[in-house]
Backbone bond lengths (Angstrom), bond angles and torsions (degrees), N, CA, C in turn:
res aa  C-N    CA-C-N  psi(-1)  N-CA   C-N-CA  omega(-1)  CA-C   N-CA-C  phi
1 M - - - 1.484 - - 1.524 110.54 -
2 T 1.330 110.34 151.07 1.522 118.55 176.86 1.539 107.17 -88.88
3 V 1.320 112.85 168.04 1.464 118.60 173.25 1.519 110.99 -59.72
4 L 1.298 115.26 -41.11 1.530 118.11 -179.52 1.504 107.95 -61.53
5 E 1.336 115.80 -48.99 1.515 119.53 -178.67 1.534 108.50 -58.33
6 D 1.323 118.08 -44.09 1.492 122.10 179.41 1.534 111.11 -59.47
7 W 1.359 115.09 -41.46 1.459 119.67 -177.95 1.523 109.74 -68.72
8 V 1.375 115.50 -49.25 1.475 117.38 -179.90 1.552 110.92 -56.02
9 T 1.361 115.41 -43.31 1.426 117.61 179.90 1.503 114.64 -61.97
10 A 1.354 114.39 -42.96 1.526 119.23 -179.99 1.552 108.43 -68.63
11 A 1.278 119.30 -38.72 1.500 122.94 -179.90 1.544 107.35 -66.28
12 C 1.302 118.48 -41.28 1.390 120.92 179.31 1.552 113.13 -64.88
13 V 1.355 116.93 -40.93 1.430 120.72 174.08 1.527 110.76 -59.45
14 E 1.245 115.13 -46.38 1.471 123.11 178.56 1.574 112.37 -56.59
15 L 1.295 114.31 -38.36 1.515 120.06 -176.33 1.494 111.75 -101.64
16 S 1.352 119.32 10.16 1.422 122.77 -178.78 1.555 113.22 55.75
17 L 1.307 117.40 44.88 1.429 124.68 179.40 1.526 108.64 -114.01
18 D 1.287 115.08 160.42 1.478 122.36 174.84 1.550 109.61 -92.49
19 P 1.309 121.48 116.62 1.408 123.20 178.44 1.553 114.50 -55.24
20 A 1.294 113.72 -31.57 1.481 118.06 177.63 1.508 114.06 -63.07
21 E 1.313 114.99 -18.94 1.463 117.50 -177.53 1.535 112.73 -95.58
22 V 1.381 115.30 8.17 1.431 119.63 -177.15 1.556 108.51 -102.47
23 P 1.348 117.83 110.01 1.446 122.80 -176.65 1.546 109.23 -80.46
24 V 1.322 116.55 71.41 1.488 120.85 -175.49 1.533 111.59 -49.82
25 P 1.303 121.53 -51.48 1.450 120.72 -178.20 1.568 114.56 -56.36
26 V 1.348 112.43 -37.31 1.477 119.46 -177.18 1.553 105.92 -67.71
27 V 1.286 118.72 -42.27 1.516 120.96 -176.42 1.514 107.31 -71.24
28 L 1.305 120.42 -40.18 1.469 123.13 178.99 1.499 110.26 -63.52
29 D 1.352 117.72 -42.99 1.466 119.86 179.77 1.543 110.66 -64.49
30 L 1.348 116.51 -41.38 1.486 116.74 174.82 1.460 113.46 -61.88
31 A 1.350 117.90 -46.74 1.434 120.79 178.67 1.542 112.01 -58.06
32 R 1.301 116.99 -39.48 1.486 119.48 178.58 1.453 109.81 -66.07
33 D 1.327 121.21 -48.39 1.419 124.59 -179.31 1.537 113.31 -56.57
34 V 1.352 114.94 -46.71 1.472 115.53 -179.46 1.530 110.94 -71.36
35 A 1.340 116.88 -39.47 1.477 118.61 -177.15 1.578 109.17 -63.31
36 H 1.277 118.17 -38.44 1.456 123.98 -178.91 1.488 117.25 -82.10
37 Q 1.323 118.02 -32.57 1.448 122.41 -174.58 1.498 115.72 -106.34
38 V 1.307 116.27 -14.60 1.518 119.30 -179.99 1.542 106.09 -123.44
39 L 1.286 119.40 -81.36 1.502 120.74 172.32 1.538 105.81 -163.33
40 R 1.370 114.54 157.07 1.502 117.76 -175.49 1.488 113.82 -63.45
41 P 1.349 119.84 -43.49 1.506 114.60 -179.34 1.503 113.33 -66.41
42 G 1.332 119.68 -12.33 1.444 119.96 173.65 1.445 113.09 -73.58
43 A 1.241 122.75 -18.01 1.526 122.65 -178.61 1.535 111.18 -64.73
44 P 1.371 122.46 -54.95 1.433 118.80 177.45 1.462 115.02 -61.20
45 V 1.348 113.84 -38.64 1.487 117.68 179.46 1.531 111.08 -64.37
46 S 1.312 118.94 -37.60 1.416 124.04 177.76 1.564 109.76 -67.84
47 A 1.311 116.99 -38.36 1.455 117.79 178.22 1.543 109.66 -66.91
48 Y 1.293 118.54 -35.27 1.461 123.38 177.30 1.553 106.22 -65.07
49 L 1.289 117.93 -48.13 1.476 120.48 -179.13 1.493 111.49 -60.37
50 L 1.329 117.28 -37.90 1.471 122.23 173.75 1.543 110.14 -59.52
51 G 1.283 113.65 -47.20 1.456 117.72 -179.37 1.507 112.90 -63.31
52 L 1.329 117.29 -35.61 1.501 119.75 174.15 1.538 112.17 -63.09
53 A 1.347 113.19 -46.06 1.488 119.23 179.22 1.533 109.89 -60.28
54 V 1.301 116.15 -47.85 1.457 118.96 -177.83 1.547 109.18 -63.47
55 G 1.289 117.96 -39.49 1.430 121.17 179.36 1.529 114.28 -64.89
56 R 1.335 114.55 -18.10 1.430 122.84 176.94 1.461 112.23 -99.99
57 G 1.308 117.11 9.10 1.481 121.13 174.79 1.435 118.69 108.66
58 A 1.355 119.70 -4.56 1.505 120.94 179.74 1.561 111.58 -70.02
59 D 1.314 114.53 148.77 1.461 118.73 172.22 1.507 109.61 -71.75
60 P 1.320 120.32 126.90 1.411 119.88 -177.43 1.430 116.80 -62.21
61 V 1.296 120.98 -37.49 1.492 124.05 -179.73 1.549 108.06 -67.33
62 A 1.320 115.66 -46.08 1.472 117.60 -177.34 1.518 111.10 -66.59
63 A 1.325 116.53 -45.80 1.519 120.86 179.38 1.508 110.18 -61.41
64 A 1.312 121.10 -41.84 1.408 122.51 -177.29 1.578 107.02 -69.76
65 G 1.317 116.85 -38.65 1.491 117.80 175.99 1.480 113.05 -62.13
66 R 1.285 118.54 -35.85 1.500 121.43 177.47 1.494 109.35 -65.69
67 L 1.340 118.19 -46.07 1.445 119.82 -178.53 1.595 111.40 -66.85
68 S 1.339 115.24 -38.61 1.403 118.29 179.65 1.561 110.58 -64.52
69 E 1.302 113.38 -38.25 1.512 120.18 178.98 1.528 107.38 -64.70
70 L 1.331 117.25 -42.84 1.442 119.64 179.16 1.526 110.12 -65.50
71 A 1.321 118.82 -40.54 1.477 118.99 176.24 1.568 112.26 -64.25
72 G 1.348 116.62 -36.60 1.423 121.13 178.49 1.509 113.76 -62.70
73 G 1.304 116.34 -28.10 1.466 118.80 178.12 1.484 115.59 -97.33
74 W 1.319 114.66 4.32 1.463 119.16 179.19 1.490 113.20 -67.57
75 P 1.293 119.65 136.26 1.464 121.48 -175.91 1.600 110.90 -63.54
76 I 1.298 112.28 142.01 1.449 118.11 -178.21 1.530 113.30 -77.30
77 E 1.285 113.59 -33.55 1.522 119.63 -179.24 1.519 110.06 -57.42
78 L 1.316 116.96 131.92 1.468 118.70 175.42 1.487 112.87 -62.74
79 G 1.290 115.02 136.66 1.490 120.01 179.74 1.493 114.14 78.21
80 E 1.297 120.13 -5.23 1.464 122.95 176.49 1.561 109.75 -85.22
81 R 1.258 111.33 137.65 1.534 114.26 -179.43 1.578 107.05 -123.47
82 P 1.282 115.50 151.77 1.432 116.16 175.85 1.466 114.48 -69.58
83 P 1.335 119.51 151.11 1.443 119.45 -178.14 1.483 112.79 -62.54
84 A 1.346 116.21 141.13 1.545 120.70 -176.23 1.459 106.82 -80.16
C-alpha cells in the first residue's frame, strides 16, 4: 500500500466509510484541473463541493467531470470571470 492508500483507508475508518467507494484518481484529477486552470486554493474547495454533491446522490465520476470541464473553460486572464 502507498501512503495515500493508507491515509484514505484510515480516514474512511474514522468517518465510517468504505474505502472501495472512494474514487481517488477521480478526485485527484479534479484537484489537478482546478489547481492548474483556476487557482490552487480552489482544488480542496472543489473536492469538498464534489463530496457534497456525491453525498446528495450525484454520481462522483459525472460530477467530477462536470467540474473539470468547467475548470477547463475557465478564463486564463487573472481576474476574468466567465459570463454568467
